[in-house]
LOSE-123539 format. One record per residue (C-alpha): x, y, z; residue in three letters. Coordinates in steps of 0.1 Angstrom, whole numbers, always signed. Layout:
+-------+-------+-------+-----+
:  east : north :    up : res :
+-------+-------+-------+-----+
:     X :     Y :     Z : ALA :
...
+-------+-------+-------+-----+
REM end
This chain:
+-------+-------+-------+-----+
:  east : north :    up : res :
+-------+-------+-------+-----+
:  +137 :   +92 :    +1 : MET :
:  +149 :  +110 :   -26 : LYS :
:  +135 :   +83 :   -47 : LEU :
:  +101 :   +90 :   -31 : THR :
:   +97 :  +125 :   -31 : THR :
:  +104 :  +123 :   -72 : LEU :
:   +84 :   +95 :   -72 : SER :
:   +55 :  +115 :   -54 : THR :
:   +59 :  +146 :   -73 : LEU :
:   +62 :  +131 :  -107 : ALA :
:   +26 :  +114 :   -98 : LEU :
:    +8 :  +143 :   -84 : ALA :
:   +20 :  +160 :  -114 : ALA :
:    +4 :  +138 :  -133 : ALA :
:   -30 :  +138 :  -117 : GLY :
:   -25 :  +103 :  -106 : LEU :
:   -22 :  +109 :   -68 : VAL :
:   -31 :  +137 :   -37 : SER :
:    -2 :  +155 :   -32 : ALA :
:   -15 :  +159 :    +3 : ASP :
:   -24 :  +125 :    +9 : ASN :
:   +15 :  +116 :    +3 : ALA :
:   +27 :  +145 :   +22 : ALA :
:    +2 :  +135 :   +49 : LEU :
:   +18 :  +104 :   +48 : CYS :
:   +52 :  +111 :   +47 : ALA :
:   +53 :  +131 :   +78 : ALA :
:   +34 :  +101 :   +93 : LYS :
:   +54 :   +82 :   +86 : ASN :
:   +90 :   +85 :   +61 : ALA :
:  +100 :   +51 :   +63 : GLY :
:   +67 :   +37 :   +44 : LEU :
:   +68 :   +59 :   +18 : MET :
:   +93 :   +40 :    +8 : THR :
:   +81 :    +6 :   +15 : ALA :
:   +52 :   +24 :   -12 : ILE :
:   +76 :   +26 :   -38 : ASP :
:   +91 :    -5 :   -39 : LYS :
:   +63 :   -24 :   -36 : PHE :
:   +47 :    -2 :   -66 : CYS :
:   +74 :    +4 :   -87 : ALA :
:   +58 :   -36 :  -100 : LYS :
:   +39 :   -25 :  -135 : THR :
:   +23 :   -64 :  -138 : ASN :
:    +7 :   -69 :  -104 : MET :
:   -24 :   -88 :   -99 : VAL :
:   -46 :   -98 :   -66 : VAL :
:   -44 :  -129 :   -52 : PRO :
:    -4 :  -134 :   -61 : SER :
:   +31 :  -150 :   -42 : THR :
:   +41 :  -112 :   -47 : TYR :
:   +10 :   -91 :   -33 : THR :
:    +4 :  -110 :    -7 : GLY :
:   +10 :  -114 :   +34 : HIS :
:   +38 :  -137 :   +31 : ASP :
:   +53 :  -113 :    -6 : GLY :
:   +47 :   -70 :    +7 : GLY :
:   +70 :   -46 :   +12 : ALA :
:   +86 :   -34 :   +40 : GLN :
:  +105 :    -5 :   +55 : SER :
:  +143 :    +3 :   +63 : PRO :
:  +132 :    -1 :   +99 : ASP :
:  +111 :   -31 :   +94 : LYS :
:   +84 :   -10 :  +115 : HIS :
:   +62 :    -9 :   +90 : THR :
:   +45 :   -34 :   +62 : LYS :
:   +19 :   -37 :   +36 : ILE :
:    +6 :   -61 :   +13 : TRP :
:   -22 :   -70 :    -1 : ILE :
:   -43 :   -97 :    +5 : ASP :
:   -68 :  -116 :   -25 : GLY :
:   -96 :  -134 :   -29 : TYR :
:  -107 :  -119 :   -65 : CYS :
:  -115 :  -142 :   -92 : THR :
:   -97 :  -139 :  -116 : PRO :
:   -65 :  -120 :   -93 : PRO :
:   -71 :   -87 :  -107 : GLN :
:   -50 :   -60 :  -120 : TRP :
:   -38 :   -34 :   -99 : ILE :
:   -25 :    -3 :  -117 : PRO :
:    +6 :   +15 :  -104 : GLN :
:   -12 :   +52 :   -97 : GLN :
:   -38 :   +29 :   -77 : TYR :
:   -10 :   +18 :   -58 : CYS :
:    +5 :   +46 :   -52 : TYR :
:   -30 :   +69 :   -45 : SER :
:   -48 :   +37 :   -22 : GLN :
:   -16 :   +38 :    +0 : PHE :
:    -8 :   +71 :    +4 : TYR :
:   -50 :   +75 :   +10 : GLU :
:   -49 :   +49 :   +37 : MET :
:   -16 :   +62 :   +57 : CYS :
:   -33 :  +100 :   +55 : ALA :
:   -57 :   +87 :   +65 : LYS :
:   -49 :   +54 :   +94 : GLY :
:   -31 :   +54 :  +131 : GLY :
:    -4 :   +75 :  +141 : LYS :
:   +18 :   +60 :  +120 : HIS :
:    +2 :   +54 :   +89 : GLY :
:   -14 :   +14 :  +100 : GLY :
:   -48 :   +13 :   +87 : SER :
:   -61 :   -13 :   +68 : VAL :
:   -94 :   -11 :   +34 : LYS :
:  -116 :   -35 :   +13 : ASP :
:  -110 :   -25 :   -26 : PHE :
:  -125 :   -45 :   -52 : GLY :
:  -158 :   -60 :   -57 : LYS :
:  -170 :   -93 :   -37 : LYS :
:  -194 :  -118 :   -59 : ASP :
:  -221 :  -116 :   -28 : SER :
:  -229 :   -99 :    +2 : LYS :
:  -214 :  -132 :   +23 : TYR :
:  -181 :  -131 :    +3 : SER :
:  -154 :  -116 :   +18 : PRO :
:  -138 :   -90 :    -5 : PRO :
:  -115 :   -90 :   -32 : CYS :
:   -84 :   -72 :   -29 : GLN :
:   -83 :   -61 :   +18 : VAL :
:   -47 :   -38 :   +10 : TRP :
:   -27 :   -35 :   +50 : ASN :
:    -7 :    -9 :   +67 : ILE :
:    +0 :   -25 :   +96 : GLN :
:   +33 :    -7 :  +121 : TYR :
:   +49 :   -28 :  +150 : LYS :
:   +68 :   -10 :  +173 : HIS :
:   +89 :   -42 :  +178 : GLN :
:  +101 :   -52 :  +147 : PRO :
:  +113 :   -91 :  +139 : GLY :
:   +89 :   -99 :  +162 : LYS :
:   +73 :  -118 :  +132 : GLY :
:   +38 :  -104 :  +111 : TRP :
+-------+-------+-------+-----+
REM end
């Protein structure tokens, strides 16, 4: 949790994430904060990719929570680190009891195409039963 707190404080001080959203998220699910730190540490993340997709992503230490970004962008889109943190913190803060949430980001090619990015925070009460 120490790394999470330092990361959050540094990003909030730089004005890149909302300290309120990070604090709300930490209160809901401290393990999710660890997963966000692990996942968003990558600075050259693109969607879609093996790293960001459902089979990649990151899990909380207790294995209850998993985050990932499904992608349908053509060409792949870069996810700046500050947006990775801020968007996951906001989703968690506004999400369910344990931070669970799904949100679309990025431009769609047409009204019939899938969204470019689908961000996921999934919480399971019984870890180990598959995602």
